[in-house]
FIDOPA-93859 format. One record per residue (C-alpha): residue in one letter; x, y negated, z negated. Coordinates in steps of 0.001 Angstrom, whole numbers, plus 500000, padded with zeros to 6 digits. Each point is the difference from the previous one (the first is absolute). Layout:
residues N
AXYZ...
END
This chain:
residues 391
M475964506443491337L502484497210499975I502915499820501834W502845497518499704L501915499100503376L503283498036500081S499662496733502327D501686500056502943Y501084497523502573D498458502072502850H496926499324499973R499374503796501793K500920501214497456H496287499468498170L497925500026502609A501611503820500355F498995500744496310K496689498260500606S499533502702502662M501174502855498313L497698499369497264A497129499282502236R500726503943501329F500174501420496697S497171498148498631A498108501907503241A501938503210499232F498992499612496387P496970497668499737E499330501036496404A503372498256498755D500115496474498863V503106498204501295E501440496828499851F503320498044500591A501464497080498689V503763498481501301K502694499220497719S503337498541500735R502941501909497995R500400497464497386S495634499819499293L500221504114500239W502986499865497246E498157497468498103S496730502263500280L502020503315499134F501758497883496784A496507498467498505H497974503371500343L503211501483497743R499346497368497155D496114500327500266P498367502809502257K496274498426498762R499868496564501158N502641500859502944P498957503481502235M502432501350502014A498583501270503913D499591503434500707V502660500316502598V503126497384500160E502251499853502952I503701499217498690P503029499726500697Q501448503739499497N502980499118498174W497169498696497623T498536503768499396E502407500529496943L499881497027498303L496141500672500057A499871503637499106R502130499136497071L497214497357498629G497443502078500339L498455498134503042A499993502620502665A498482503289500121E502077503286500975L498918501202503589T502041502812501140S496840502520498971K497233497730501518V501628498651503054E500571502412503139A502879498302501744L501822500009496571G499704503615498934Q501129500613503086R502665497828500426R499164498201503291F502621497521500059P503306499604501389D503032500778497564F501154496450500140V496225498807498730L499757503375497320K503901499002498737E498761496687498380L496588501071498868C500878502878498013R503370499073498438N499271500951497096D497966502637499662E499344502118503771A497005501884498505R497687496851499056A499508496460502064Y497941497214499273S499081498304503010A499677501281503669P502216498261502839W497809498701502578W502002497607502169L503476498834500476E502206497607502433S503509498736500615P501717496475501018A501887500225503517L501221497761501884F498257499148503259Y501522497489502364R499801498592503911P503638500965501857Q499400497249502429S499562497353497211V503072501382497506K503145498893502218V501894503261499121D502084502105502108D499114503171498447H496796500088498231E499974503418497749A503119499473499191A499983496259499012L497294500307498081A500410503161497841G502281497979497489W498891496983497767D502783497905501172G499095500345503682F495807499616499467R501336497028497734A502537498743502867A497003501138502900L497451497420498588D502554497098500575K499475501055503981V497209499806500130Q498314498425503390A496299499138499656P497897500058503186P499796496543502184R497556497661498546R499212502146496863R500624497855496932D497922502473498012F502544502429500400R501827501343497122A502995502620499519L498462501194497113S496968501144499216V498955502699496664P496267500983500076G498457500758496806S502217497564497933S498235497987496752G501683497368501086A502839500037497649V502850502451499825S498326502652498087V501522503510499325A499136501954502823D502043497492502454V503216500489497648L500365503214499118P500950501774503515R502344497721500048V501407500473496741W499502503754500552G501996499703502839R502933498671498031R499773503277498088G498396497704497248G497095500197497770L497976499290496740F500810502255497632S503694502129499792D499282503324501034D499206501665496818F497381497447499457N501865498697496195R500197496207501203A499126497477502557T502400498902502526F498343497067501290T503465498169499959R502161502635501496E501840498719503201E498608502131502602T496302499424498630A500179495692499657G501723499863503069G497400501951501516I497531497812498410E502217496829501295D500315501632503624W496404499321500316L499538497184498475E502835498458502270L497571500343502810A497239498035498655V503100497052498761G500932500159503410G496481499670502081K500133503331500697I496760501150497956E497458497293499251L498107499972497218F496387499232498561S498801499627503691A496997500694500802D499975502786502000R502437501414497258F496532500655498349E498228501966502700N501305501799502482G503937499368500508P500127498762503487R497243498469501945S500921502070502728V503200502575500796D500597497607502749D500910497180497148S503193501313499225A503507501360500930L500411502795497197I497395500932497506I500198502282497225S496924502357499075S499105502559497850R497332500821502950K499538500104503423L499496497262501777P496757500280502229G501361498708503326A503704500316499458A500061502336503017R498173497873502230S501863497081498744G503098501642500868L501535499852496124K502144502989499326M500745501764496878L502771501249497092P501035500718496710Y499864497572497372P503378498062499995G502980501894498135Y498161503214500361P501503501225503938S499941503365499421G495650499504498439G498997500084496747G499584496934497508L496802499258498350M496568501754500307L496714498908497699V497582502610499582Y496250498887498175N498339502623498472L496235500332498320A499320500484496096V497071501271498151S499760497863497160S499906502820496572S496829497854499026A498460500304503509R495632500326498906D500372503498502387L503821500924500577D498642503093502368G497961497465502074A503299497431500127A502331502896500762A497841501558502894F499618496430501301V504264499742500065S499748503765501478W497548498860502937A502177497101500905L503165502209500194E498205502167502406P502147499485503554R497361498537502088N498916497935496826V504220499119499578S500741499406503698A497398497649500571F500800497856497409A503438499801499916E500185499881504454S497502496758499591F502740497857498182G503130501116500854V501190502277497584F500740504126499563P497688502393498264C501551501271496966V498660503732500673K502890502060501723Q497924501350502876V498562496946500760F503039498039499634E502214502587502310A497370499276502870Q499619496481499728L504220500028499808R499746502485503307D497813497360502205E501718496830499271K501703498279502363E502858498858497230A499879503913498895A504352499975500543V500080496739498435Y497656501604496445K501088502991499800R503701498054499194I498554498691497528F498013502365498435A503021502671500210A500983497960496695P497881497776498258E500560498295496863L496611499704497589K499248497679496969P501117502564497068N496787501190498589I501122498912496407M498104498500497024V502396496658500110Y500392498943503939P496621498251500409T500151497883497442A504419498907500939E498519499413503146M497482497943498921L502697497978498006L502144499759502971D496929499051502154R499603496769497473A503592499125500438L499501500164503811W497542498166499848N501555497134497899L503102500213502652S497231499714502471I499070496735498867K503366498944499684I501032500425503474A496380498789501370R501297496672498533R503506499689500368D500981500287497155Y501271503923499958E503702500479498900R501833503332499982E500291499551495930D496206500053500360L500105503383500886N502362501111497583R497831498511496706E496661501599501101L501895503265500497I501072500029496283M497536499037498628A497715502715501861Q502131502743499154G500113499026496787E496346500447499272A499904503576502360D502798501153497515Y497754498657496885L497106502812501636L502355502298500345S501073500321496493L496647500210499012Y499185502780502549
END
C-alpha cells in the first residue's frame, strides 16, 4: 500500500507519520506499507497525470488532501466513497463545522475522512508591543497594523523582528491572504458560486492589506527561515501569526488572541483529510488503514506531535479542554470558516496563488505598484470565470 503525504514546513509531521506507520506495521505485519511526500503542487500534477494515463501514472492507495479537494476528486472519479468503510465516517464522529463542508452536496456519502485541522491565530509578546491594551489594540486589523510600528526590540537583539509567519512558502499565498479577505467579508466567488470575485473591493482590499505588510518590510519574502520552521525560535519576534500551537510559547511569555479582524473569534480553518483511491489495489485494506489512523489513540498522538488539532470529535474536545489557551481556541472554533468543498475552488486557489507569486516577485525586486495587483486579479478572475462556465 502506497500513501501520499502532503509536505509540511514542520519536519515533526513526517516523523510522527513515520512513527505511526511503524506502529501500524507492528500491529499488521502482513501489510506492506510505504509513503512518499508530495508538495501540494506535485500532488495536484500527479492526480491529473493519473487521470490522463492511469497505467503509466499509478495513483497512491491513500492520499492526504486539503478537505476542499474532496468534491473535485469525487467528481473526477479518483476517490472512493468511504462512509460504509470507515467507522468514524459512518458514525459521523467529527465536529459539525467539519462535516458541514465535507458533506456539502450529499449528507449520506463522504469521499474522504477528516484527519487534522489548524486555524491561524495571533501570538504576541506584551513587553515588545508597546500599546496600552493589547487585546483591544490587536483585535482589529488597523490596530494590529499600528502595533507593528510600535514594536520595541530587546536590547542588543539585531535579529529581532516585528512579525513572523511560520510555514509561509516564501511568497505570499492564498493561505496568507484568505483570513484577511474574509475579515473584510470578501471571497473568491459570489454567494451562489456563479462568478469569481477576485477583483471585488473587499477581496482585493484584503489581499492588498497583506501585500502592504510585505511592501513595508513587516514580513520578509523569500528569506531562508520561511522555507524551514518559521521563526528560529519563539523568542525572535514580537508578533507571530501561526496556525499551530507554538512550542515554548508560554515559557517565552507569549500571549494568544484570535486572528486580527475577528475579535469575537472565528476565522479561517484549514482541514486535511485522508482519501482512498478508487483504483486502489486493495480498497478495503486502504480504507482499513484510514479507520485505524482515525482511532482516538492514533490520531491524538499524530496531531499533538506537531501542534495541530485532531478532527475526531471526542479527541478534539479532549485536547481543547486540556489546552492552556482553551478560551481563545474556543472563540476561534465558535464560528470557523472553511474553504468551500466545491469542484472549482481548488483550481481557483491555484490561479490566485500564481498571481500572488508574481506579485511577490515584484515586491521582492522592489518593482511593485498597486496597478500590478489589479492586472493580476483581472487575469486570474477571467480564467476562474471560464472554468465556471465549463462546470
